[in-house]
N, C-alpha and C positions, 0 to 999 in steps of 0.2 A: 779223559785227558785232564791233567792237572793244570789249573789256571793260576793258582796262587798258593804260596806257602807262607804261613805266618810264624813269626818268631817273637817270643817274649823278650822285651828289652832288659828288664831288671833281673840280673843273675844269669842271663843267657847271652845276649848281645853285649851287655854292659856288666862287667865284674864290679860289684859294689861291696865286697867283703870288708874292706877297710872302713868304708862309711858306716856299715852296720856295726862294726866293732866300736867305733867312736860313739855312736848313738847309744849303744848298750852301756858303755863306760859312763856316759853322762846320766842316763835315766835309771840305770841299775834295776832293770825289770826282774821280777821273780821268774817269769817264764819268757825266755828269750824268743822262742818261736812264735808264741802268741803276740808278743810285743811287736816283732817284725811284721807279722800279718796285719796288725792294727795300723802300723806306719804305712804299709802299702795301700790300704784302703783310705786312710785319712789324708794322704798326700794327693789324691786325685784332683781335688779342686785347685790346689796349688799348681800342679802340673798343667792344668787347663787355664791357668792365669785368672781364675775366678776369685781368688782371695790372695792377700799379701802373705809373704812369709811370716811376718810378725803375727798376723791373725791366725795363720796355720798353727804356729807353735803355741800361741795362747790357748786356742781350742784344744790342741793335742794335749798340752800339759794338764788342762782341766779334766779332760777325759780320763787320763791315767792317774790323776790325783797328785800331780807334781806342781811346784811353784814355777810359773812361767818366767819369773825373774832370774831363775837359775840357768836358763837356756841361753847360750851365747848368741848374740845377734847375728843374723844372716848365716846361721849354721848350715842350712841346706844349700843355699846358693853358693857360698864360698867353698865349703868342703866337698860339695858334689864333684866339682871339677878336679879338685886336688886328690880326692880319695876314691875315684872310680876310673876305670880304664875300659876301653873297647876291647872285646875279645876278638882279636884278629883272626883266630882260627874259624870262628863262626862267620865273620865277614867274608873270609875266603870261601867258605861253604856256600854262603848266600850267592856269591858271584858265580860259582860253578853251577849251582842250581838254576840261576837266572839264564844262563847260556842254553840250558836245556828246555826252557819253557817256550 
């Protein structure tokens, strides 16, 4: 019997393509896939509210060899809402699956 189904939020429940495009435009990474994988790992403490956004970008910029002063302030917090959207088709699927649990 199935008791739970897990869904990844980034890229599945939440469409973040526009946010990714903006970050790539700002940081200009050589390898976009490697860059985005690094962002996903580095952002965990920020998502858990263990560090400030300012410290996150400072650490992140240092890790990838960029100047943190070139990063717009509150980039993640402000643009996340503007540049992401909930995938309503996945939400509908989750609701249908929940009815069958």
